[in-house]
C-alpha positions in Angstrom: -4.1 -16.6 0.7 -5.9 -14.2 -1.5 -9.1 -13.0 -2.3 -10.7 -13.6 -5.6 -10.6 -9.3 -6.2 -7.0 -10.0 -5.1 -6.3 -13.0 -7.4 -8.0 -10.7 -10.1 -6.3 -7.9 -10.3 -2.6 -9.5 -9.2 -2.9 -11.6 -12.6 -4.1 -8.9 -14.7 -1.4 -6.3 -13.4 1.4 -8.5 -13.7 1.0 -7.9 -17.4 0.1 -4.5 -17.7 3.4 -3.5 -15.4 5.8 -5.8 -17.2 4.4 -4.4 -20.7 4.7 -0.9 -19.3 7.6 1.7 -19.1 6.2 3.2 -16.5 5.7 1.1 -13.4 4.5 3.8 -11.1 2.0 5.4 -13.7 0.9 1.9 -14.8 0.3 0.9 -11.3 -1.1 4.1 -9.5 -3.6 4.3 -12.9 -4.9 0.7 -13.1 -5.6 0.6 -9.2 -7.1 3.7 -9.0 -9.5 2.7 -11.9 -10.5 -0.7 -10.2 -11.4 0.6 -6.8 -13.3 3.6 -8.5 -15.2 1.4 -10.9 -15.6 -1.1 -8.3 -17.1 1.5 -5.4 -19.1 3.7 -7.7 -20.7 -0.2 -8.8 -21.5 -0.7 -5.6 -23.8 2.0 -5.6 -22.9 4.0 -2.8 -19.5 4.2 -0.6 -19.6 2.0 3.0 -17.4 0.3 5.0 -17.0 -2.3 2.2 -15.5 0.6 -0.1 -12.1 -0.6 2.7 -12.5 -3.8 2.0 -12.5 -3.2 -1.7 -9.2 -1.0 -1.1 -7.4 -4.0 0.7 -8.1 -6.7 -2.0 -7.2 -4.5 -4.6 -3.8 -2.9 -3.0 -3.4 -6.8 -1.6 -3.5 -8.6 -5.6 -1.8 -4.7 -6.7 1.3 -5.1 -4.4 1.4 -9.7 -5.2 1.3 -8.4 -8.5 4.4 -6.0 -8.1 6.7 -8.4 -6.3 5.8 -10.9 -8.8 7.2 -8.7 -11.9 10.1 -8.5 -13.3 9.7 -4.8 -12.1 11.2 -3.0 -8.9 8.6 -4.1 -5.6 8.8 -0.7 -4.2 8.1 1.6 -7.1 4.9 -1.0 -8.6 3.8 -0.8 -4.6 4.4 3.1 -4.3 1.9 3.4 -6.7 -0.2 0.8 -5.8 -0.5 2.7 -2.8 -1.3 5.9 -4.0 -3.5 5.1 -7.0 -5.9 3.3 -3.9 -5.5 6.4 -1.6 -6.5 9.3 -4.8 -9.4 6.4 -5.2 -11.0 6.6 -2.0 -10.3 10.0 -2.3 -12.6 10.2 -5.6 -14.9 8.1 -4.3 -15.5 9.9 -0.9 -13.8 7.3 1.1 -12.1 7.4 4.5 -8.6 8.8 3.5 -7.2 7.9 6.9 -9.0 3.9 6.4 -7.3 3.8 2.9 -4.0 4.1 3.8 -4.1 2.0 6.7 -5.6 -0.7 4.6 -3.6 0.6 1.9 -0.6 0.0 3.5 -1.4 -3.7 5.6 -2.8 -4.5 1.4 0.9 -4.1 0.6 2.5 -6.3 3.3 -0.1 -9.0 3.0 0.1 -8.9 -0.8 4.1 -9.2 -1.1 3.7 -11.3 1.9 1.8 -13.9 -0.1 4.3 -14.4 -2.5 7.3 -14.3 -0.9 8.2 -11.3 -1.6 10.7 -9.0 0.2 8.7 -7.5 3.0 11.3 -4.3 3.9 11.0 -3.7 0.0 6.8 -3.6 0.0 7.2 -1.5 3.0 9.4 1.4 1.8 7.2 1.7 -1.8 3.6 1.7 0.3 5.1 4.7 2.3 6.4 6.1 -0.9 3.1 5.3 -2.2 1.4 7.1 0.7 3.4 10.4 0.3 2.8 11.2 -3.0 -0.5 10.4 -2.9 -1.0 12.8 0.2 0.4 15.5 -1.3 -1.8 15.3 -4.4 -5.2 14.6 -2.0 -4.2 17.3 -0.2 -4.1 15.8 3.4 -1.2 16.6 6.0 1.9 14.2 4.5 3.0 13.4 8.6 -0.6 12.2 9.7 -0.4 10.0 6.7 2.6 8.7 7.1 2.3 7.9 10.7 -1.0 5.6 9.3 1.1 4.5 6.6 4.0 3.3 9.2 1.2 1.9 11.9 -0.4 -0.5 8.6 2.4 -1.7 7.4 4.2 -2.4 11.0 0.1 -4.2 11.8 0.5 -6.2 9.0 4.0 -7.3 9.4 3.6 -8.1 12.9 0.9 -10.3 12.4 3.2 -12.0 10.3 5.7 -12.3 13.0 8.5 -11.0 14.7 10.6 -11.6 11.5 8.4 -9.9 9.7 8.1 -7.0 11.6 11.9 -6.5 12.3 12.7 -6.4 8.1 9.8 -3.9 8.1 12.0 -1.4 10.8 15.0 -2.0 9.5 13.8 -1.0 6.1 12.0 1.8 7.4 15.0 3.3 9.4 17.5 2.3 6.4 15.9 4.0 3.7 17.0 6.9 2.5 14.0 8.8 0.7 12.0 8.7 3.5 11.6 11.5 6.3 13.6 9.6 9.0 12.4 11.8 12.0 8.5 11.3 11.2 9.1 7.2 10.4 11.1 6.9 13.9 8.0 8.9 15.6 5.9 6.7 14.1 7.4 3.2 14.8 7.2 4.7 18.4 3.9 5.2 18.2 2.8 1.1 16.5 5.1 -0.1 19.1 3.6 1.3 21.9 5.7 4.3 22.7 8.5 2.0 23.5 11.7 1.8 20.9 
């Protein structure tokens, strides 16, 4: 079940995304602005900032899945915006990557969307954001894989299998990094 903030961002983003020609930029910019404004409105960056990141990404991912656009593109923009916003407000980037990745899976799951597409989108968004905010792409990718797998495995073994298969099948993702990260998330076993 979506939080109040997640539900609000979902409803807002569905309308905005469907009217937009550039899904990734629209999702990224809307999510980034929402997180920055919410965290700055609170007056300081605290552990609550990660809750905001998670809620906004969950709602944004749900919107991407429910709208008539590509879940991969929509989730990529949502995750990218969340990570960029975390950097802008001085929040921990590593935590933002994990929270965003988990939130993407949870949001798409809440609306019955394609978890494989959500995972691929989360990784694409993380990789793009890592290059923008200047963090190590391999490390960021690993954290994102761990986040999407944790969320998917909490949903169930079928969800976890779907996400693993999608990540390994996506040509646009760095396969060797994905394989190593899956091994790490699975406790070293493949």
